[in-house]
LOTORFI-253536 format. One record per residue (C-alpha): residue in three letters; x negated, y, z negated. Coordinates in steps of 0.5 Angstrom, whole numbers, plus 500, padded with zeros to 3 digits. Layout:
ALAXYZ;...
This chain:
UNK500500500;UNK497507502;UNK498509494;UNK494504491;UNK489506486;UNK483502484;UNK484501476;UNK480497471;UNK482497463;UNK477501459;UNK473497454;UNK476501448;UNK481500442;UNK486505445;UNK487501451;UNK486507455;UNK485507463;UNK479509467;UNK482511474;UNK479512481;UNK482516486;UNK480515494;UNK479521499;UNK485517502;UNK489518496;UNK488525496;UNK490526503;UNK496522502;UNK498527496;UNK496534497;UNK499536491;UNK493533487;UNK488538486;UNK481538483;UNK477544481;UNK478548487;UNK484553486;UNK490552491;UNK490557497;UNK495562498;UNK497558504;UNK498552500;UNK502555494;UNK510557495;UNK512564496;UNK512568489;UNK518571487;UNK516578484;UNK518580477;UNK517586474;UNK513586468;UNK516586461;UNK511592457;UNK513588450;UNK512581452;UNK505578450;UNK501576456;UNK497569457;UNK491572454;UNK494574448;UNK498568448;UNK492563449;UNK489567443;UNK495565438;UNK495558441;UNK487557439;UNK488560432;UNK494555431;UNK490549434;UNK484551430;UNK489551424;UNK493544426;UNK493539420;UNK498534424;UNK499532431;UNK505535431;UNK502542430;UNK498541436;UNK504539440;UNK508545437;UNK502550440;UNK502546447;UNK509547448;UNK510554445;UNK504557449;UNK508554456;UNK515556454;UNK515563457;UNK512560464;UNK516553464;UNK523552462;UNK522544461;UNK516542458;UNK514535456;UNK508532452;UNK506525454;UNK501520451;UNK497514454;UNK498508450;UNK497500452;UNK497502459;UNK503506459;UNK505513459;UNK510514454;UNK514520451;UNK512524445;UNK515531445;UNK520535449;UNK523542449;UNK527546454;UNK533546458;UNK536540460;UNK531536456;UNK534529454;UNK530528447;UNK533521447;UNK530519454;UNK524522452;UNK523517446;UNK524512451;UNK520514457;UNK515509459;UNK511509466;UNK506503467;UNK500505469;UNK499499474;UNK505502478;UNK504508483;UNK505515480;UNK502522479;UNK500520473;UNK495514475;UNK492519480;UNK490524474;UNK483521473;UNK479526470;UNK479533467;UNK478537473;UNK485534476;UNK492536476;UNK498536479;UNK502542482;UNK508540487;UNK514536488;UNK514529484;UNK514524490;UNK520519490;UNK517513487;UNK521508482;UNK516509476;UNK518517476;UNK525515474;UNK524515467;UNK521522467;UNK527524471;UNK532521466;UNK528525460;UNK529531464;UNK536530464;UNK537527470;UNK535533474;UNK529532478;UNK524539479;UNK523542486;UNK516543483;UNK512541477;UNK505542474;UNK502536470;UNK495536467;UNK491531463;UNK489531456;UNK483528454;UNK480527447;UNK472526449;UNK472522455;UNK478518453;UNK485520457;UNK490521451;UNK496524455;UNK499529459;UNK502536459;UNK508536464;UNK512542466;UNK517545471;UNK522550472;UNK528546475;UNK530548481;UNK525554481;UNK517554483;UNK512554478;UNK507558482;UNK507564477;UNK505560471;UNK498561469;UNK495555471;UNK488557469;UNK490558462;UNK494552462;UNK487548463;UNK484552458;UNK489550453;UNK489543454;UNK481543453;UNK482547447;UNK487541445;UNK482536446;UNK477539441;UNK483540436;UNK485533437;UNK478531435;UNK478535429;UNK484532427;UNK481525428;UNK475527424;UNK479530418;UNK483524418;UNK476520417;UNK474525412;UNK480524408;UNK480516408;UNK472516406;
């Protein structure tokens, strides 16, 4: 099949997967991005919105999110910081985690989100999906969800309403894939979302999760 991905289990306790992406797959799925930002020609037409003088910009919000991540005492605090940062830019937001060869639902927020379906969400990583193509920190997804059977649990978590466009960023802890930050605006574009800030945010989440794990080890010594 043209979207087949070479996969092998990583030899680690958390069942993370090491994924490989071929150039053919990159050509087949142009929404899969790497370190180079999409050009203006590749992005949907932007809709102009007048700035709100009283609204914090992405830089100010990132500073606040950094403080929240630095002070996080529980995993939920980290999840709150991620979802809260994205709220002005993405009307539907999900946090997903990788566990035992599956992408499963953890947190969900925003319009139409079915939290019961989020908790039941499970996408095997041995099936074709956008998730088994996000192999490293420099990869992200920007575009419509391909019509693949594995995406149906995700669409159910979104209240049964597929997005016209979505953004998905992998979250790592050290070198291990922990999960994904997902967002969309239902039937509107996500082109105006501050993607570079999202990428910095998930990099900060990596450090926050590492700090959380170290705090846990300190408590149990």
